[in-house]
N, C-alpha and C positions, 0 to 999 in steps of 0.2 A: 712727182719730182724724183729723179734718179737718186741713188745712194750718193753718187759723186756730188750732185747739186745740193743734197741735204747736208753733206759734210762741209761744203763751202759756205752755205748759208749759216750753219751753226758756228763755224769759225768766224764769220763776219760778226755775228752777234757777240760772241765771246770776246773777240779782240776789242770791240767797241766798249763792252762792259768791264772787262778785266785787264786788258792789255796783253801783250805777248807772254810775259812771264806767268801771268795768272791763268793763261789758257793752256790747259793740259790736254794731251791726246785723249785721256779718259773722259774729261769733261766734254770734249768735242763729240766723241762717240756717243756718250749718254744723250746729249742734246739732239744729235742727229738720229738717234735710234739705230745706230750702225755698229757693227762689231769691229774689232781690231783688224781682222782679216780684210774687211771691206775697205777700211781706211788705207791700209798699206797696199791693197790692190790698186787703188787709184792714185796714191801719193807716196813719195819716197820717205816722207816723215813730216814732222810738225812744220818745219820751215817751208817745205814744198807746198803744204796745204795752206799755210799762212799767206804765202805768195799768191796763190790762186784766189784767196779771199780778198786780199788787198787789191789785186787786179779787178776783181768783181766790184769792189767798192768804188774804184776809179771809174769803171765803165758805167756804173749806176749814176755817179755824180755827173759824168759827161752827158748822159742821156737826159737827166732831169734839167741840167743847164741848157742844153739845146732846145728842149721843149719850152723852157721859159723864154729863151732868146727868140723863139718863133712867134711869140705873142707881141702884139703892138706893131705900130708902123714906124714910129720914130726911134732913134737910138736911145733916148731917155726912157721911153716906154718899155723898150726891150731890156735895158739894164734894170729898170724898176721891177719888171716881171721876174727877173732872176733874183734880185735882192729880196723881194717881198714874197717869194714862193713859200709854200708851206714847208716848215722844218720842225724837227723836234729839238728846239733850241737848247733846252737844258741837258740833253744828251750830248750835244756838241756835234761837230761835223764828223762824219764817219771816216773821212780822209784826214782832216786836220788833227783829229785826236790821235791818230796813229803817228803823225809827225812829232808828237810830244812823247812818244814811247821810246825810252832810251835804247831798248833792245832792237827796235825796228830801225831807228836812225843809225845805229852802229853797224848795221848789216847793209852793205851797198845794194845787194840784190833785193832786199825787202824795201829799202828806201826808194829805189828807182821809180816804182810806179807812183809814189807820192810826188816826187819831183816832176815827173812827166805830167801828172795831172794838174799840178799847180802851174806849170809852164803853159800847158794847153789852155787852162782857164784864163790866165793873164793874157795870153795871145788872143783868145776868142773875144774877151772883153775889149781889148785894144782894137780889134777889127770892127766891132760894133761902134765904138767911140769914133774911130776914123771915118766910118760911114756917116756918122752924125756931123762930123766936121765938114766932110765933102758936101753934104746936103744943106749946110748952113744952119743946122740945128744947134751946134755947139761952137764955141769960139775957135777961131782959126789957130790961136796960139796954145790951145790945150794940147798937152803931150799925151797921146793915147796910151803909150806903154806905161808911163809913170802913173797916170790916172787909174789904169787897170790894176796895177800893182797896189795902189792905195786902196782901191775898192776891195780887193781880196784881203788885204791886211785889216781893213775895217770889219769885214765880215768875220774873219777868224778871230779878231780881237773881241768882237761882240759876243761870240760864243764863250770866250774865256771870262769876260765880265759877267755874263749871265750865269754861267756855272758857278762862279765864285760868290755871287750874291744870292743864288737860289731863285732868281726871278728873271723873266724875259725882258724886263724893262730896259736894262742897259743895252741889250742887243737891239731892241726896237729903236732906242735913241740913236745908236750908232748908225743904223740903216737910214733913219729919217734925216740925220745930219749929212750923211754922204749924198743922199738924193737931193737935199736942199742945195748943196754945193753944185751938183750937176745941173740943176734946174735954173741956176743963176746965169744970166747971159750978160 
């Protein structure tokens, strides 16, 4: 892995663990095993490096979501594969957690990849749901966009409930509940 990639990966981890304020350039360098010169050779500063890490989180989320959407043949199977995919629930969503960071959401440039990612995810889920409606798998009166937004909200809310209780059970219940609603015809 290149020094640039090590810096990005280290920043991803630190942002997830500590948030933006708690992620210092020194901590990034120590975690990456890179010197200050290397960091500033590749990035203009902490915000530039954080933006690269946030964009990488977004790309990783999209890739894992697409891999899950490729599983199964029906819309419900594809959505289920996404909602039930392996996650580190108690750590939270690597993109969603950043949306709770006041320093990130206050900075339009750092917030933009979060907004783009959630817009993409809601759109992608809506596409899968619309295919299910077109194929007669889901009720014709189902609103794909509203349902996709609800599914993302259930997923993100499930992370919050799990983290606040210290157990994955609320997350699992939220996902099971959402899937039960989708499976009703």
